[in-house]
C-alpha positions, 0 to 999 in steps of 0.5 A: 243950133249952138251949145247950151249953157255950161253946167258944173260936172265935177270939182276935182282936187288935183296936184297942180304940179303933176296933174295932166289932162287930155282934150279931144279935138273936134275933127281930124286936124284939131289939136288933141293931146295930153298937157299939164293941167297947169299949162296955158291952154292953146288959144285958137285965134286965126279965122280959118282955125276957128271955122275948121277946128272949133266946134260951133266955130267957138274957141274956149275962153282964155285959161280954159281947156276944151274937149269935143265930147271927151276930156280926161284928167289924171289928178296927179295924186295916184288916184283914178283917172276921171273921164267925162265923155259923150253918151252918144254922138248921134245928134249932138256932141257936148263941149266939155271944159276944165278950168284950174282954180288953185288946187281944184279943177272945175269941169263943165259941159253944155250937154249931158255927159257920162262921168266916171272915175277909172282906177285901172292901169295905163293912166290917161291912155288906159282909161281912154281905151276902156272908155273908147271900147264902151263908146264904140260898142254903143255906136255899133262897132263890133270888136274884132270886125275892123278890116285890115287895110291895103297899103297905099300910094297917095299923089298929094304930098309930092305933087299937090294940086299939080298932079296929072295922069302922066305923073300917076302913070310914071309912079305906076312904072316906078313901083314895079321897077323899084319893087315897092309894095303898093296895093292902092294907087290913090289920086288926090286933089287936082283932077277936078275942075272945081270942088263940087264938079267932081265929074268935070276933070281938069286938062291934066286928066283927059280921061280919068276912067281910062287912068283908073283902068290902067291902075287896075290893069297893073294889078293894083286897086284904084283910089280917089280923093274927094271932098264931097261936102264942099261946093266951090263958089266958082263951080258949075254946081254952085251956079246951077243950084245955089239953094243946095248949100248950107247957109250960116245963121248969121248970113254967108257961108259957114265953111271957111273964111279963106280958101279951100281947095283954091277957092271959097266954098260952101257946104253941101246940104245933103238934106236937100233931095237934089243935093243928095241925089247929085252926091249919090250919082257922083259916087256911084259913077266913080264906083262904076269906074272901078274905084274901091278906095275913097278918101273923103276930105274936109268932112267937117263942112257937113257938121256945121250948124246952119240953115238946111232944107230939113231942121236937123243938127249939124251932127245929124246932117253929117251922119246922114251924109256919111250914110249916103256916101256908104250907100252909094259906094257899097259895103266893100270899098274902103272909106277913109275920112279926113278933116272929119268930126271924130266922135260922130264918125264912130261906126260909120268909116273904116279909117280916120285921119287922126291928125293934121297933114304931114309936111316936109317941114317939122314945125308949122311955119306960122305956129298954128298947131293944126296946120300941116307939119310933122310936129302937129301930125305926130302929136295927134297920132300919138295922142289918139293911138287909143282909138286905133282898133276900137273906133276904126283903123287910124291913119297918121298920114303918109310916110314922107321918106324922100331927101329934103323932108326934115327929120324924116327918120322921126316921122318914119318911126311914128308911122311904123309904130302908130300907123294902122293905115300905111301909105307913101306920099313920095314920087317913087323915083325920087327916093334915095337908098334910105327912103326906098328901104324905109318905104318898103319896110313900112308899107307892110299891112299892120294889124288892127288890134288896139294899140293900147 
């Protein structure tokens, strides 16, 4: 199901030299932020970005700013901020566009939206915060009910896919030796043989349940990364059940035109009873090992439009998947979403990654504004600060404080100011004096009170 034709929502007089606008990205990694109305909109051209970052896999036309379910405009003349937002995100998310024509900004949307003029304080951020509180309430988020999250150590940003049981054990020892306050030790990608075969472990993890037990015996909680809606083409799951994946209306798989998790992937169709039972079995098994912190990644795959067993929208299928996940793991574990559609997730997760992955480089090597880099991660983290404490606990991504990380002081400052979830991504033994002191200081649970 694709978007409907766009219709005009408003034509706003603006001071084109001073007016600014905010566009919400489709998912965690999608470009989000405030920009001058007269600036040239960022153009998505790479095949993987079209598939991952753009709702319906469609970029905005040239010269047009585009938001997924939310767009806000400060006209620059001292007047109220204009907010155009989704009424709900339970079945579909409207695409909102804005195009500047002289001193007029034309706003359109492809589905019904709410339009309001907010005269309150705080500019765009203040208006978004007030809109967000109302949207969260409509999605069932109870004010003040969000839980404070534990501090985390994550294996990805030091070891990436080469993580092993031995490196996890070594870091457990280093946390004790160097007095680093970690509550959850989270094993990231690298433990499974293929996306989808989550209970079939790589040779580097000869006994994953025993490792989970060792983490818990250290007095810490155990966490795990999983991309529950991805199925690798080379996986046993795909070979056995090719009918359990979503098919693109135009043919082929709708997930990505390139490699995900080191191989091509399809999206799991959770409307298929067999696929839903399998996913529940995997997560129930992991919960039985003692895992009570789940980082669910590449979740955008569940929101694709495509042919499923049941005729539902991508958003409906995605929300159904989150419901299955929560039912399988139970109400107590932390559920952190990443690479996830933003508005459809409100009310269904405890925490949300709000930007692209952090990396040791400041600028993305290829200039892609949604790829891993400090500049990209910081931009989204600051822009989406208003979501913290309203929708969920914001996750800016891990602190990287070891030597060799470009502008590590700048990233530490962002995490310390805007981080709701506090996590370390370094091999503890490799931290120098500054990195160790900074990690100890930043890894303190932060309040879940709204940031703005």
